[in-house]
C-alpha positions, -999 to +999 in steps of 0.1 A: -491-257-176-457-256-193-458-235-224-437-253-249-456-240-280-491-231-288-502-267-295-525-280-267-545-311-259-572-319-233-570-356-222-602-371-210-599-403-189-617-423-163-584-433-146-556-410-135-532-411-105-539-419-077-570-437-092-555-463-115-567-499-118-558-510-153-536-506-184-555-476-198-548-456-167-511-464-169-511-454-205-527-420-199-504-413-169-472-418-189-485-404-222-496-371-206-464-368-187-442-372-218-465-351-240-461-323-215-425-320-225-437-313-261-469-292-257-495-279-234-515-307-216-547-306-196-562-338-180-599-341-171-605-373-151-631-391-130-630-390-092-613-370-066-577-367-054-559-359-086-534-330-081-523-304-106-486-311-115-460-285-127-464-293-163-501-306-164-533-289-155-556-315-139-594-313-133-613-340-115-651-347-118-674-368-096-707-383-107-740-365-101-755-388-076-791-377-082-788-391-117-784-427-106-801-426-072-825-455-069-814-471-102-804-507-108-768-510-095-758-523-129-773-493-147-756-470-122-723-481-138-732-463-170-754-435-155-725-423-134-701-420-164-728-402-184-731-376-157-693-372-154-691-368-192-716-339-190-696-323-162-663-326-182-676-304-210-693-277-188-660-261-183-648-244-215-622-263-236-596-240-251-572-266-267-573-276-303-574-313-296-595-334-272-581-369-267-604-394-250-595-428-236-620-457-233-658-456-237-662-439-203-652-405-219-661-409-255-695-392-251-677-363-235-654-361-265-683-361-289-699-332-270-666-313-268-663-315-306-698-304-310-698-276-284-663-262-288-651-272-323-622-293-310-606-320-331-615-354-315-590-382-310-600-415-293-577-442-281-593-476-282-579-498-254-606-524-259-638-528-278-672-533-263-685-556-291-657-580-283-663-581-246-697-599-243-690-608-206-695-571-198-733-578-199-727-598-167-712-566-152-736-540-167-768-557-176-788-536-201-762-509-194-739-528-218-760-514-246-754-479-233-716-484-230-716-497-265-735-467-278-711-443-260-682-461-276-698-460-310-707-423-309-671-414-300-653-436-325-675-428-354-672-390-349-634-390-343-610-372-365-585-399-357-588-432-339-557-446-322-556-484-319-530-498-296-522-528-319-526-538-356-552-564-345-572-538-327-571-515-358-587-543-378-613-548-351-622-511-351-626-510-389-647-542-388-671-531-361-675-494-366-684-471-395-650-453-397-628-446-426-597-469-425-573-441-431-585-424-399-575-454-378-538-455-369-517-478-347-496-463-319-486-489-294-486-487-256-453-479-240-432-487-209-413-466-183-379-480-190-362-463-160-390-474-136-395-509-148-362-528-146-350-558-127-342-554-090-324-576-065-346-562-037-368-589-021-384-570+008-418-571-008-416-609-013-408-612+024-437-588+033-463-609+015-447-643+024-438-653-011-410-678-017-393-686-050-399-703-074-433-689-085-454-681-115-469-645-115-502-631-126-510-594-124-544-581-134-580-573-127-604-601-117-622-603-150-633-629-175-612-610-200-580-618-182-584-655-182-576-659-146-598-690-142-578-708-169-546-702-150-563-718-119-572-747-142-535-750-151-522-747-116-524-784-106-504-792-138-475-769-129-443-784-115-445-794-078-429-769-055-438-739-078-464-715-065-488-695-086-490-659-072-520-638-082-519-600-077-556-596-086-580-570-074-608-547-087-633-574-096-657-568-124-685-582-102-689-595-067-699-629-081-666-634-100-646-624-069-665-650-049-659-676-076-622-669-075-621-671-037-638-705-038-614-718-065-583-706-047-593-723-014-590-757-031-555-750-047-527-753-022-501-740-046-519-707-053-513-675-033-538-647-039-531-611-030-565-596-033-555-560-042-534-541-066-500-533-051-477-503-052-456-502-083-423-508-065-437-540-050-450-553-083-416-546-099-400-568-072-425-596-078-419-594-116-381-594-111-380-627-090-407-646-109-398-677-129-425-670-154-451-643-160-484-657-171-509-637-192-538-661-200-562-634-214-590-644-237-591-608-251-563-584-249-559-555-274-523-549-263-514-562-228-491-536-211-485-560-183-464-581-206-442-551-214-437-546-176-426-582-171-403-581-201-387-549-189-379-567-157-362-595-177-389-622-170-401-647-196-437-644-206-462-672-214-492-655-229-523-662-250-519-656-287-548-631-289-553-595-299-521-574-297-501-598-275-482-613-305-470-578-313-454-576-279-444-612-270-423-629-297-429-667-295-397-686-289-377-653-284-392-635-253-414-663-241-441-686-255-475-680-270-503-705-264-540-708-275-564-689-253-586-709-230-563-739-231-550-747-195-530-778-207-510-757-232-506-729-207-492-753-180-469-771-206-453-738-217-448-726-182-431-759-173-408-756-203-395-723-190-393-735-153-373-766-164-347-746-183-325-720-167-311-713-201-345-704-216-353-683-185-322-662-190-324-661-228-360-650-229-355-625-201-326-607-218-344-607-252-375-592-236-356-563-221-339-556-254-373-556-272-390-531-249-360-508-251-360-509-289-397-505-296-418-493-266-403-462-250-428-435-239-407-408-254-411-423-289-448-428-284-453-393-273-436-380-304-458-402-327-489-389-309-478-352-313-471-358-350-506-373-354-521-342-337-503-319-361-515-340-391-552-338-382-549-301-375-533-295-409-562-312-426 
């Protein structure tokens, strides 16, 4: 690890390269990299394959298979994280701060605070009480994931919410002092995410312009079915391209496949693509659509805006703190396919709006959402709780 000063943090996360499937993993990847320029950083993550980097010490942990052998497959989805959490804290923790991301690691953070006396910071990327569809995915295990989230948040020395709306949700649903809940937004890699003229990825996947783009997990949360409802109302000749993988359940993947089969203007790429390919698809889209019904922040909107593409998104959670209605795109009510299609068509019909929104979006991410600034804010928060 790079020894910048004596301050150190142990990050605990389910996702870390090369195993990233959502916004929380992107967040931890960039935050840890930029924090390593300011302090000592260790990352403890789920799975195998993570490699120690020059500036960051990385430890990977796999589930104890005996713990979930023979269990209900839905319960296995919480028993495996519980076993990883135990493994994460068996190795001594020598940093002053333990910083956990998502409910998957919050129990480990609670144990680390109890066993090693570390200060506990949790970053809330979403809240279990506001995701009732998780019961479809976890069954009774949803009660366990909710308990893991609660024990982490309520024992934290500081809780980071990724938006103002999320901060209010944390205070409303958990017994935590409001002054302990702070807002530090997600960020964007400004050098990596920028508009490109390269179209080789479009040719590889057989995508022709114009098209509306969706990027995200196959989840009720992401509102992908509402975009499919809107698809027949989008201007003729405009495709809807879905980069959608990692389904919450087999059933929702099958439902999506059945829906797409009946929609000739929808192209579904059933996997998450390399970043450089996604950037090309962002760059040449007419509109980026984010129809989420719940989105504490929505880092994908930052990615699209950084590539100078207008965004049409649901006015939920932290999205209005990212997408400015009438300036970088349009905000629409969640779960409203007609409004979604209408806003998409307004952008498609106006080259002026497309250019205006795209340029304004890039300016906004440059001004407010750089990872360098977010890493500095995070370090300052660490120093503040240590001084207390």
